[in-house]
N, CA, C and O atoms as a GROMACS GRO file, in nm:
protein
  400
    1VAL      N    1  -0.094  -0.046  -0.387
    1VAL     CA    2   0.073  -0.096  -0.312
    1VAL      C    3   0.146   0.001  -0.344
    1VAL      O    4   0.144   0.034  -0.462
    2GLY      N    5   0.214   0.061  -0.268
    2GLY     CA    6   0.334   0.156  -0.254
    2GLY      C    7   0.474   0.109  -0.307
    2GLY      O    8   0.509  -0.008  -0.302
    3VAL      N    9   0.535   0.192  -0.347
    3VAL     CA   10   0.685   0.132  -0.408
    3VAL      C   11   0.761   0.255  -0.344
    3VAL      O   12   0.716   0.369  -0.347
    4ALA      N   13   0.891   0.215  -0.281
    4ALA     CA   14   0.976   0.305  -0.226
    4ALA      C   15   1.025   0.424  -0.328
    4ALA      O   16   1.072   0.402  -0.439
    5THR      N   17   1.006   0.543  -0.275
    5THR     CA   18   1.054   0.658  -0.362
    5THR      C   19   1.177   0.713  -0.315
    5THR      O   20   1.236   0.767  -0.408
    6GLU      N   21   1.247   0.720  -0.190
    6GLU     CA   22   1.333   0.774  -0.166
    6GLU      C   23   1.431   0.670  -0.071
    6GLU      O   24   1.378   0.601   0.015
    7PRO      N   25   1.583   0.666  -0.096
    7PRO     CA   26   1.644   0.568  -0.025
    7PRO      C   27   1.614   0.613   0.119
    7PRO      O   28   1.587   0.727   0.157
    8TRP      N   29   1.626   0.486   0.199
    8TRP     CA   30   1.607   0.498   0.338
    8TRP      C   31   1.698   0.578   0.408
    8TRP      O   32   1.645   0.617   0.512
    9HIS      N   33   1.828   0.624   0.392
    9HIS     CA   34   1.913   0.701   0.446
    9HIS      C   35   1.885   0.813   0.442
    9HIS      O   36   1.958   0.882   0.513
   10VAL      N   37   1.787   0.882   0.374
   10VAL     CA   38   1.763   1.022   0.332
   10VAL      C   39   1.722   1.083   0.480
   10VAL      O   40   1.783   1.184   0.516
   11CYS      N   41   1.637   1.035   0.554
   11CYS     CA   42   1.568   1.087   0.675
   11CYS      C   43   1.644   1.028   0.774
   11CYS      O   44   1.608   0.911   0.782
   12SER      N   45   1.734   1.052   0.857
   12SER     CA   46   1.824   1.027   0.978
   12SER      C   47   1.698   0.982   1.095
   12SER      O   48   1.700   0.871   1.149
   13SER      N   49   1.593   1.083   1.125
   13SER     CA   50   1.530   1.066   1.228
   13SER      C   51   1.437   0.944   1.221
   13SER      O   52   1.403   0.881   1.321
   14VAL      N   53   1.399   0.915   1.097
   14VAL     CA   54   1.302   0.813   1.075
   14VAL      C   55   1.399   0.680   1.083
   14VAL      O   56   1.348   0.578   1.130
   15SER      N   57   1.526   0.675   1.043
   15SER     CA   58   1.596   0.583   1.068
   15SER      C   59   1.630   0.540   1.202
   15SER      O   60   1.620   0.424   1.242
   16VAL      N   61   1.676   0.649   1.274
   16VAL     CA   62   1.672   0.603   1.426
   16VAL      C   63   1.574   0.567   1.489
   16VAL      O   64   1.586   0.476   1.572
   17GLU      N   65   1.448   0.631   1.464
   17GLU     CA   66   1.324   0.582   1.524
   17GLU      C   67   1.289   0.400   1.510
   17GLU      O   68   1.249   0.320   1.595
   18TYR      N   69   1.327   0.380   1.353
   18TYR     CA   70   1.291   0.225   1.324
   18TYR      C   71   1.406   0.163   1.331
   18TYR      O   72   1.391   0.041   1.326
   19GLU      N   73   1.526   0.200   1.341
   19GLU     CA   74   1.616   0.100   1.361
   19GLU      C   75   1.602  -0.029   1.463
   19GLU      O   76   1.664  -0.130   1.429
   20PRO      N   77   1.544  -0.032   1.555
   20PRO     CA   78   1.526  -0.172   1.646
   20PRO      C   79   1.451  -0.245   1.571
   20PRO      O   80   1.481  -0.364   1.572
   21ILE      N   81   1.333  -0.202   1.482
   21ILE     CA   82   1.257  -0.270   1.404
   21ILE      C   83   1.315  -0.353   1.313
   21ILE      O   84   1.287  -0.471   1.296
   22LEU      N   85   1.423  -0.268   1.238
   22LEU     CA   86   1.493  -0.312   1.127
   22LEU      C   87   1.574  -0.408   1.169
   22LEU      O   88   1.597  -0.499   1.090
   23GLN      N   89   1.634  -0.410   1.298
   23GLN     CA   90   1.760  -0.474   1.315
   23GLN      C   91   1.705  -0.634   1.365
   23GLN      O   92   1.766  -0.740   1.356
   24ALA      N   93   1.560  -0.605   1.422
   24ALA     CA   94   1.482  -0.736   1.442
   24ALA      C   95   1.452  -0.818   1.325
   24ALA      O   96   1.473  -0.939   1.334
   25LEU      N   97   1.403  -0.767   1.208
   25LEU     CA   98   1.384  -0.804   1.084
   25LEU      C   99   1.517  -0.866   1.004
   25LEU      O  100   1.515  -0.968   0.936
   26ALA      N  101   1.614  -0.794   1.025
   26ALA     CA  102   1.727  -0.814   0.974
   26ALA      C  103   1.766  -0.983   0.937
   26ALA      O  104   1.807  -1.018   0.826
   27GLY      N  105   1.745  -1.072   1.048
   27GLY     CA  106   1.799  -1.190   1.036
   27GLY      C  107   1.695  -1.285   0.960
   27GLY      O  108   1.733  -1.394   0.917
   28GLY      N  109   1.542  -1.234   0.943
   28GLY     CA  110   1.466  -1.319   0.915
   28GLY      C  111   1.438  -1.321   0.738
   28GLY      O  112   1.498  -1.243   0.664
   29PRO      N  113   1.351  -1.409   0.694
   29PRO     CA  114   1.300  -1.396   0.534
   29PRO      C  115   1.300  -1.281   0.505
   29PRO      O  116   1.284  -1.188   0.585
   30HIS      N  117   1.322  -1.267   0.357
   30HIS     CA  118   1.297  -1.142   0.295
   30HIS      C  119   1.144  -1.112   0.282
   30HIS      O  120   1.060  -1.184   0.226
   31LEU      N  121   1.125  -1.002   0.338
   31LEU     CA  122   0.956  -0.956   0.319
   31LEU      C  123   0.939  -0.888   0.163
   31LEU      O  124   1.011  -0.798   0.120
   32ARG      N  125   0.838  -0.946   0.097
   32ARG     CA  126   0.802  -0.889  -0.034
   32ARG      C  127   0.675  -0.792   0.007
   32ARG      O  128   0.630  -0.710  -0.073
   33LEU      N  129   0.629  -0.808   0.126
   33LEU     CA  130   0.490  -0.700   0.143
   33LEU      C  131   0.475  -0.665   0.275
   33LEU      O  132   0.487  -0.753   0.360
   34VAL      N  133   0.446  -0.530   0.313
   34VAL     CA  134   0.445  -0.489   0.440
   34VAL      C  135   0.300  -0.437   0.449
   34VAL      O  136   0.265  -0.348   0.371
   35VAL      N  137   0.217  -0.488   0.537
   35VAL     CA  138   0.066  -0.439   0.520
   35VAL      C  139   0.044  -0.389   0.660
   35VAL      O  140   0.069  -0.448   0.765
   36PHE      N  141  -0.007  -0.265   0.640
   36PHE     CA  142  -0.040  -0.176   0.759
   36PHE      C  143  -0.139  -0.100   0.778
   36PHE      O  144  -0.200  -0.048   0.685
   37ASN      N  145  -0.171  -0.081   0.914
   37ASN     CA  146  -0.309   0.002   0.964
   37ASN      C  147  -0.262   0.153   0.899
   37ASN      O  148  -0.150   0.200   0.888
   38LEU      N  149  -0.400   0.211   0.860
   38LEU     CA  150  -0.350   0.345   0.820
   38LEU      C  151  -0.322   0.431   0.926
   38LEU      O  152  -0.273   0.542   0.904
   39PHE      N  153  -0.354   0.383   1.062
   39PHE     CA  154  -0.314   0.463   1.163
   39PHE      C  155  -0.178   0.431   1.206
   39PHE      O  156  -0.154   0.474   1.318
   40SER      N  157  -0.060   0.353   1.135
   40SER     CA  158   0.037   0.321   1.175
   40SER      C  159   0.139   0.325   1.015
   40SER      O  160   0.198   0.236   0.954
   41LEU      N  161   0.126   0.462   0.992
   41LEU     CA  162   0.192   0.483   0.866
   41LEU      C  163   0.347   0.476   0.856
   41LEU      O  164   0.407   0.482   0.748
   42GLY      N  165   0.422   0.461   1.006
   42GLY     CA  166   0.533   0.461   1.012
   42GLY      C  167   0.588   0.325   0.929
   42GLY      O  168   0.700   0.322   0.880
   43ALA      N  169   0.488   0.209   0.919
   43ALA     CA  170   0.528   0.085   0.853
   43ALA      C  171   0.556   0.119   0.710
   43ALA      O  172   0.628   0.043   0.645
   44TRP      N  173   0.517   0.201   0.667
   44TRP     CA  174   0.553   0.265   0.513
   44TRP      C  175   0.710   0.268   0.513
   44TRP      O  176   0.769   0.203   0.427
   45HIS      N  177   0.777   0.337   0.602
   45HIS     CA  178   0.914   0.357   0.625
   45HIS      C  179   0.968   0.219   0.627
   45HIS      O  180   1.062   0.188   0.554
   46ILE      N  181   0.912   0.136   0.708
   46ILE     CA  182   0.988  -0.004   0.727
   46ILE      C  183   0.993  -0.059   0.579
   46ILE      O  184   1.102  -0.086   0.528
   47GLY      N  185   0.883  -0.074   0.516
   47GLY     CA  186   0.856  -0.141   0.399
   47GLY      C  187   0.970  -0.072   0.310
   47GLY      O  188   1.047  -0.152   0.257
   48GLU      N  189   0.987   0.036   0.291
   48GLU     CA  190   1.101   0.121   0.210
   48GLU      C  191   1.224   0.071   0.261
   48GLU      O  192   1.307   0.034   0.178
   49ALA      N  193   1.252   0.062   0.386
   49ALA     CA  194   1.392   0.012   0.443
   49ALA      C  195   1.424  -0.105   0.394
   49ALA      O  196   1.543  -0.128   0.371
   50LEU      N  197   1.323  -0.205   0.369
   50LEU     CA  198   1.347  -0.365   0.336
   50LEU      C  199   1.314  -0.381   0.182
   50LEU      O  200   1.302  -0.494   0.133
   51SER      N  201   1.297  -0.257   0.100
   51SER     CA  202   1.265  -0.292  -0.038
   51SER      C  203   1.154  -0.348  -0.056
   51SER      O  204   1.136  -0.396  -0.169
   52ALA      N  205   1.052  -0.359   0.036
   52ALA     CA  206   0.928  -0.446   0.040
   52ALA      C  207   0.815  -0.347  -0.023
   52ALA      O  208   0.810  -0.230   0.016
   53SER      N  209   0.735  -0.391  -0.110
   53SER     CA  210   0.600  -0.338  -0.136
   53SER      C  211   0.521  -0.286  -0.028
   53SER      O  212   0.533  -0.354   0.073
   54THR      N  213   0.448  -0.193  -0.017
   54THR     CA  214   0.351  -0.158   0.102
   54THR      C  215   0.210  -0.137   0.066
   54THR      O  216   0.169  -0.095  -0.042
   55LEU      N  217   0.118  -0.183   0.199
   55LEU     CA  218  -0.030  -0.181   0.134
   55LEU      C  219  -0.076  -0.131   0.271
   55LEU      O  220  -0.049  -0.195   0.372
   56ALA      N  221  -0.148  -0.014   0.275
   56ALA     CA  222  -0.223   0.033   0.375
   56ALA      C  223  -0.361  -0.028   0.374
   56ALA      O  224  -0.408  -0.059   0.265
   57VAL      N  225  -0.429  -0.048   0.482
   57VAL     CA  226  -0.548  -0.098   0.498
   57VAL      C  227  -0.629  -0.006   0.609
   57VAL      O  228  -0.564   0.064   0.687
   58SER      N  229  -0.753  -0.008   0.611
   58SER     CA  230  -0.819   0.087   0.703
   58SER      C  231  -0.906  -0.010   0.772
   58SER      O  232  -0.957  -0.109   0.719
   59PRO      N  233  -0.921   0.031   0.910
   59PRO     CA  234  -1.008  -0.057   1.002
   59PRO      C  235  -1.166  -0.006   1.004
   59PRO      O  236  -1.257  -0.044   1.078
   60CYS      N  237  -1.169   0.076   0.913
   60CYS     CA  238  -1.322   0.147   0.887
   60CYS      C  239  -1.338   0.185   0.761
   60CYS      O  240  -1.241   0.184   0.685
   61LEU      N  241  -1.463   0.224   0.717
   61LEU     CA  242  -1.489   0.297   0.585
   61LEU      C  243  -1.426   0.432   0.614
   61LEU      O  244  -1.399   0.478   0.725
   62ILE      N  245  -1.406   0.493   0.488
   62ILE     CA  246  -1.339   0.613   0.471
   62ILE      C  247  -1.475   0.691   0.448
   62ILE      O  248  -1.557   0.657   0.362
   63PRO      N  249  -1.491   0.798   0.532
   63PRO     CA  250  -1.614   0.859   0.507
   63PRO      C  251  -1.643   0.971   0.412
   63PRO      O  252  -1.710   1.073   0.427
   64TYR      N  253  -1.584   0.933   0.324
   64TYR     CA  254  -1.651   1.018   0.164
   64TYR      C  255  -1.641   0.940   0.055
   64TYR      O  256  -1.600   0.824   0.062
   65GLU      N  257  -1.672   0.988  -0.038
   65GLU     CA  258  -1.695   0.923  -0.184
   65GLU      C  259  -1.584   0.970  -0.292
   65GLU      O  260  -1.536   1.083  -0.284
   66HIS      N  261  -1.552   0.899  -0.371
   66HIS     CA  262  -1.467   0.940  -0.455
   66HIS      C  263  -1.553   1.025  -0.582
   66HIS      O  264  -1.671   1.007  -0.613
   67PRO      N  265  -1.465   1.112  -0.637
   67PRO     CA  266  -1.520   1.208  -0.730
   67PRO      C  267  -1.599   1.130  -0.853
   67PRO      O  268  -1.570   1.015  -0.886
   68ALA      N  269  -1.688   1.197  -0.908
   68ALA     CA  270  -1.765   1.149  -0.981
   68ALA      C  271  -1.719   1.083  -1.128
   68ALA      O  272  -1.773   0.990  -1.188
   69ALA      N  273  -1.615   1.151  -1.161
   69ALA     CA  274  -1.534   1.121  -1.294
   69ALA      C  275  -1.447   0.986  -1.250
   69ALA      O  276  -1.395   0.915  -1.337
   70PHE      N  277  -1.437   0.960  -1.132
   70PHE     CA  278  -1.329   0.874  -1.111
   70PHE      C  279  -1.334   0.716  -1.183
   70PHE      O  280  -1.230   0.659  -1.213
   71PRO      N  281  -1.435   0.670  -1.200
   71PRO     CA  282  -1.474   0.525  -1.250
   71PRO      C  283  -1.426   0.543  -1.410
   71PRO      O  284  -1.350   0.460  -1.461
   72GLU      N  285  -1.474   0.651  -1.479
   72GLU     CA  286  -1.425   0.666  -1.607
   72GLU      C  287  -1.295   0.682  -1.629
   72GLU      O  288  -1.238   0.612  -1.713
   73GLU      N  289  -1.224   0.784  -1.551
   73GLU     CA  290  -1.091   0.819  -1.552
   73GLU      C  291  -1.003   0.693  -1.512
   73GLU      O  292  -0.900   0.674  -1.577
   74PHE      N  293  -1.031   0.621  -1.428
   74PHE     CA  294  -0.958   0.482  -1.383
   74PHE      C  295  -0.971   0.404  -1.511
   74PHE      O  296  -0.866   0.371  -1.566
   75ARG      N  297  -1.073   0.373  -1.561
   75ARG     CA  298  -1.093   0.299  -1.688
   75ARG      C  299  -1.013   0.330  -1.790
   75ARG      O  300  -0.959   0.237  -1.849
   76MET      N  301  -0.991   0.452  -1.830
   76MET     CA  302  -0.932   0.514  -1.938
   76MET      C  303  -0.765   0.500  -1.882
   76MET      O  304  -0.701   0.452  -1.976
   77ALA      N  305  -0.692   0.521  -1.786
   77ALA     CA  306  -0.600   0.502  -1.727
   77ALA      C  307  -0.545   0.384  -1.748
   77ALA      O  308  -0.448   0.355  -1.818
   78HIS      N  309  -0.625   0.309  -1.674
   78HIS     CA  310  -0.569   0.149  -1.668
   78HIS      C  311  -0.683   0.050  -1.701
   78HIS      O  312  -0.752  -0.013  -1.620
   79PRO      N  313  -0.686   0.048  -1.824
   79PRO     CA  314  -0.789  -0.034  -1.898
   79PRO      C  315  -0.786  -0.181  -1.868
   79PRO      O  316  -0.886  -0.249  -1.844
   80GLU      N  317  -0.654  -0.227  -1.872
   80GLU     CA  318  -0.626  -0.374  -1.852
   80GLU      C  319  -0.670  -0.409  -1.702
   80GLU      O  320  -0.734  -0.511  -1.679
   81LEU      N  321  -0.632  -0.316  -1.596
   81LEU     CA  322  -0.678  -0.353  -1.464
   81LEU      C  323  -0.825  -0.344  -1.438
   81LEU      O  324  -0.892  -0.426  -1.376
   82HIS      N  325  -0.870  -0.220  -1.498
   82HIS     CA  326  -1.015  -0.224  -1.496
   82HIS      C  327  -1.097  -0.327  -1.516
   82HIS      O  328  -1.185  -0.365  -1.439
   83ALA      N  329  -1.057  -0.394  -1.666
   83ALA     CA  330  -1.110  -0.480  -1.699
   83ALA      C  331  -1.091  -0.644  -1.618
   83ALA      O  332  -1.167  -0.739  -1.634
   84SER      N  333  -0.992  -0.640  -1.547
   84SER     CA  334  -0.949  -0.741  -1.468
   84SER      C  335  -1.057  -0.753  -1.326
   84SER      O  336  -1.111  -0.854  -1.282
   85LEU      N  337  -1.064  -0.608  -1.274
   85LEU     CA  338  -1.112  -0.576  -1.151
   85LEU      C  339  -1.298  -0.623  -1.186
   85LEU      O  340  -1.370  -0.683  -1.106
   86LEU      N  341  -1.329  -0.584  -1.297
   86LEU     CA  342  -1.472  -0.613  -1.344
   86LEU      C  343  -1.478  -0.765  -1.331
   86LEU      O  344  -1.569  -0.812  -1.262
   87ALA      N  345  -1.389  -0.850  -1.392
   87ALA     CA  346  -1.417  -0.973  -1.411
   87ALA      C  347  -1.368  -1.054  -1.289
   87ALA      O  348  -1.391  -1.175  -1.284
   88ALA      N  349  -1.307  -0.995  -1.199
   88ALA     CA  350  -1.276  -1.071  -1.043
   88ALA      C  351  -1.381  -1.154  -1.022
   88ALA      O  352  -1.495  -1.113  -1.042
   89PRO      N  353  -1.356  -1.287  -0.977
   89PRO     CA  354  -1.466  -1.352  -0.902
   89PRO      C  355  -1.472  -1.327  -0.774
   89PRO      O  356  -1.370  -1.280  -0.724
   90ALA      N  357  -1.587  -1.351  -0.689
   90ALA     CA  358  -1.640  -1.269  -0.564
   90ALA      C  359  -1.535  -1.283  -0.465
   90ALA      O  360  -1.534  -1.198  -0.376
   91SER      N  361  -1.437  -1.382  -0.462
   91SER     CA  362  -1.328  -1.407  -0.376
   91SER      C  363  -1.216  -1.331  -0.379
   91SER      O  364  -1.132  -1.326  -0.288
   92HIS      N  365  -1.214  -1.262  -0.501
   92HIS     CA  366  -1.124  -1.169  -0.516
   92HIS      C  367  -1.165  -1.035  -0.491
   92HIS      O  368  -1.282  -1.007  -0.468
   93VAL      N  369  -1.053  -0.932  -0.494
   93VAL     CA  370  -1.085  -0.784  -0.472
   93VAL      C  371  -1.118  -0.757  -0.634
   93VAL      O  372  -1.040  -0.788  -0.725
   94GLY      N  373  -1.232  -0.700  -0.650
   94GLY     CA  374  -1.298  -0.646  -0.762
   94GLY      C  375  -1.345  -0.523  -0.765
   94GLY      O  376  -1.328  -0.456  -0.663
   95TRP      N  377  -1.408  -0.467  -0.868
   95TRP     CA  378  -1.440  -0.340  -0.878
   95TRP      C  379  -1.520  -0.276  -0.793
   95TRP      O  380  -1.513  -0.154  -0.778
   96SER      N  381  -1.626  -0.369  -0.714
   96SER     CA  382  -1.706  -0.306  -0.625
   96SER      C  383  -1.619  -0.264  -0.499
   96SER      O  384  -1.670  -0.187  -0.418
   97GLU      N  385  -1.493  -0.310  -0.477
   97GLU     CA  386  -1.432  -0.288  -0.340
   97GLU      C  387  -1.351  -0.135  -0.401
   97GLU      O  388  -1.336  -0.038  -0.326
   98VAL      N  389  -1.314  -0.135  -0.521
   98VAL     CA  390  -1.237  -0.007  -0.557
   98VAL      C  391  -1.328   0.122  -0.576
   98VAL      O  392  -1.281   0.235  -0.568
   99SER      N  393  -1.450   0.098  -0.599
   99SER     CA  394  -1.531   0.211  -0.641
   99SER      C  395  -1.645   0.219  -0.548
   99SER      O  396  -1.758   0.248  -0.587
  100LEU      N  397  -1.616   0.194  -0.429
  100LEU     CA  398  -1.704   0.213  -0.312
  100LEU      C  399  -1.734   0.355  -0.299
  100LEU      O  400  -1.807   0.394  -0.207
   0.00000   0.00000   0.00000
């Protein structure tokens, strides 16, 4: 899940490009999460503008494997998250999805 790193006004060309979308969303409920396709990365900027978290999803499997050291490095860097992912029930995102 992404977190906004730069103020929206930093890039005026992005602001102009997404202004119609932002105006359309302005009157609606506060968005907490913007989920978008990897092929639609402009949604990241929309999430930033709305101070919403972002989540990129892929319509296909990424055709490469993570580095061999990833599982151990992840476990050491995020022990609580690692334990939660290992203990997650089948109906939730678990370690098997992270470590594909």
